[in-house]
C-alpha positions in Angstrom: 2.7 11.1 47.2 1.9 12.1 44.0 4.1 13.7 41.7 1.9 17.4 40.8 1.0 17.9 37.9 0.9 21.7 37.9 3.7 23.1 38.8 5.2 27.1 39.2 8.8 28.3 38.6 10.0 32.3 38.5 12.0 30.3 35.7 9.5 28.7 33.6 7.2 31.0 32.0 7.8 33.9 34.9 6.3 31.7 37.3 2.7 31.2 36.0 1.3 28.0 36.4 2.2 25.2 34.2 1.9 21.1 32.8 4.8 19.6 34.5 7.5 19.5 31.6 6.3 22.0 29.4 6.0 25.5 29.1 2.4 24.9 29.0 0.3 27.5 31.0 -2.9 26.6 32.6 -4.1 30.1 31.2 -3.3 29.0 27.8 -5.1 25.4 28.5 -8.7 27.6 29.7 -7.9 30.5 26.4 -8.4 27.8 24.0 -10.6 25.3 25.7 -12.7 28.6 26.6 -12.9 29.4 22.6 -13.8 25.8 21.5 -11.0 23.5 21.4 -11.9 20.3 22.4 -9.0 18.2 24.8 -8.6 16.5 20.8 -7.4 19.4 19.2 -5.3 20.8 22.6 -3.7 17.6 22.8 -3.0 17.6 18.5 -1.4 20.9 18.9 1.1 20.0 22.1 2.3 17.3 21.7 3.5 16.5 25.4 0.3 18.1 26.8 -1.8 14.9 28.1 -5.1 14.6 29.1 -4.6 14.3 32.8 -2.5 17.7 31.9 -5.1 19.5 30.7 -8.1 18.1 34.0 -5.2 18.9 36.4 -5.5 22.8 35.0 -9.0 22.7 35.0 -9.1 21.2 38.9 -6.3 24.0 39.5 -8.7 26.8 38.0 -11.6 25.3 40.2 -9.2 25.4 43.6 -8.0 28.8 42.3 -11.5 30.0 41.9 -12.7 28.3 45.1 -10.2 29.7 47.1 -10.3 33.3 46.2 -13.0 36.1 46.6 -14.9 36.4 43.2 -16.8 39.4 43.1 -19.7 39.2 40.5 -19.8 41.5 37.5 -22.5 44.4 37.1 -23.5 45.9 34.2 -23.0 49.7 33.8 -25.7 51.8 33.8 
């Protein structure tokens, strides 16, 4: 069995999903990527983060959204 890359522990970052062995949350990775940062910039800013960790965060987010009901945002009239 492969080791978990994304983990959640109530004692680390209040239970938010993080890259194993770090305090880097999936949320932070998504926020930085969505604001235009590249994988390389993330890796430079966070030396303990790996490319596999970033990819695992993206896969985790995809799986969470796939399992959840998403309602479209409607514009106010």
